[in-house]
C-alpha positions as CSV (number, residue, x, y, z in Angstrom):
1,M,6.5,-11.1,11.2
2,E,6.3,-13.6,8.4
3,L,7.8,-13.1,5.0
4,E,4.5,-13.1,3.2
5,T,3.1,-10.5,5.7
6,Y,6.2,-8.3,5.0
7,K,5.6,-8.6,1.3
8,R,2.1,-7.3,1.7
9,V,3.2,-4.5,4.0
10,R,5.9,-3.6,1.4
11,S,3.4,-3.5,-1.4
12,A,1.0,-1.3,0.6
13,V,3.7,1.1,1.7
14,T,5.0,1.4,-1.9
15,A,1.5,2.2,-3.1
16,L,1.1,4.8,-0.4
17,I,4.4,6.4,-1.3
18,G,3.1,6.6,-4.9
19,V,-0.1,8.2,-3.7
20,V,1.7,10.7,-1.6
21,V,4.1,11.6,-4.4
22,A,1.2,12.0,-6.8
23,Y,-0.5,14.3,-4.3
24,A,2.7,16.3,-3.9
25,V,2.9,16.7,-7.7
26,L,-0.7,18.0,-7.7
27,Q,0.1,20.4,-4.9
28,N,3.5,21.4,-6.5
29,S,5.3,20.6,-3.2
30,I,8.6,18.8,-3.2
31,F,8.6,18.9,0.6
32,I,5.5,16.6,0.7
33,A,7.1,14.2,-1.8
34,I,10.4,14.0,0.1
35,T,8.7,13.6,3.5
36,G,6.3,10.9,2.2
37,A,9.1,8.9,0.6
38,T,11.4,9.3,3.6
39,I,8.6,8.1,6.0
40,G,7.8,5.2,3.7
41,M,11.5,4.1,3.6
42,I,11.7,4.3,7.4
43,V,8.6,2.1,7.7
44,L,10.0,-0.4,5.2
45,L,13.3,-0.5,7.1
46,V,11.6,-1.0,10.5
47,T,9.3,-3.7,9.1
48,R,12.2,-5.4,7.3
49,R,14.0,-5.8,10.6
50,S,11.1,-7.5,12.2
51,V,10.9,-10.3,9.6
52,V,11.5,-13.5,11.5
53,K,13.2,-15.6,8.8
54,V,14.2,-14.7,5.2
55,T,15.3,-17.7,3.2
56,H,18.0,-17.1,0.8
57,D,19.3,-20.2,-0.9
58,E,20.9,-21.1,-4.2
59,R,17.5,-21.2,-5.9
60,T,16.8,-17.6,-4.8
61,A,20.2,-16.5,-5.9
62,M,19.8,-18.2,-9.3
63,I,16.4,-16.6,-9.8
64,Q,17.7,-13.1,-9.0
65,S,20.7,-13.6,-11.3
66,K,18.5,-14.7,-14.2
67,A,16.1,-11.8,-13.6
68,A,18.9,-9.3,-13.5
69,S,20.4,-10.7,-16.7
70,A,17.1,-10.6,-18.5
71,T,16.3,-7.1,-17.3
72,L,19.7,-5.9,-18.5
73,A,19.2,-7.5,-21.9
74,V,15.7,-6.2,-22.4
75,T,16.6,-2.7,-21.2
76,T,19.7,-2.4,-23.3
77,I,18.0,-3.7,-26.4
78,G,15.1,-1.4,-25.8
79,L,17.3,1.7,-25.3
80,A,19.2,0.9,-28.5
81,I,16.1,0.3,-30.6
82,V,14.3,3.4,-29.3
83,G,17.5,5.5,-29.7
84,L,18.0,4.4,-33.3
85,L,14.4,4.9,-34.1
86,M,14.5,8.5,-32.6
87,V,17.6,9.3,-34.6
88,F,15.9,8.0,-37.8
89,L,12.8,10.0,-37.1
90,G,14.8,13.1,-36.4
91,R,16.7,12.8,-39.6
92,Q,13.5,12.4,-41.5
93,G,12.3,15.7,-40.1
94,I,9.6,14.1,-37.9
95,G,10.1,16.0,-34.6
96,D,13.3,17.0,-32.9
97,F,14.3,13.6,-31.6
98,E,17.8,13.2,-33.0
99,E,19.8,14.4,-30.0
100,T,17.7,12.3,-27.6
101,G,18.1,9.3,-29.8
102,Y,21.9,9.7,-29.7
103,V,21.8,10.0,-26.0
104,L,19.8,6.7,-25.7
105,A,22.0,4.9,-28.1
106,I,25.2,6.0,-26.2
107,L,23.6,5.1,-22.9
108,A,22.9,1.6,-24.3
109,N,26.6,1.3,-25.3
110,I,27.7,2.5,-21.9
111,I,25.5,-0.1,-20.2
112,L,27.0,-2.8,-22.4
113,V,30.6,-1.7,-21.7
114,L,29.9,-1.5,-18.0
115,N,28.3,-5.0,-18.0
116,A,31.4,-6.4,-19.9
117,L,33.8,-4.8,-17.4
118,L,31.9,-6.0,-14.3
119,S,31.6,-9.5,-15.8
120,Y,35.4,-9.5,-16.4
121,Y,36.0,-8.3,-12.8
122,Y,33.7,-10.8,-11.1
123,R,35.0,-13.7,-13.3
124,N,38.6,-12.9,-12.2
125,K,37.6,-12.3,-8.6
126,M,35.7,-15.6,-8.3
127,G,38.3,-17.6,-10.0
128,G,36.9,-18.2,-13.4
C-alpha cells in the first residue's frame, strides 16, 4: 500500500471511529464506543504494517519538531490565558470559574516545568 493510500484509509477510519463513538453516546453505551475504537485501532495497525515505504528523513524530523514546539507554545499560552481569565471572572462574581481557572493556570505551569526538564535531559543526553 502506498503512503498516500494509507493516509486516506487513516482519515476514513478516524472519521468512522468518531461516528461510532457519537452513536455510542446517543445510545448511552460505553461498550459500543470501546468496541468501535478498538476495532478502528486494529484496522489502523494492520494497514500501517502493509505500507510499503514510509520516508522519514531530516526534513520530516524537522517539521515534526517545529510542529510539536508550536503546539506546546500555543497550548500552554492558551491554558494560561483562559485560566487567568476564568480566575478573573470568578472573582468578579461572574460564574463559578475560579477553581477551574486555577487548575488551568497550574496545568500550564506544570507543562512549562516538564518542558524545561525534558529539554535539559535531552540536551545533556545528546551532548549539548
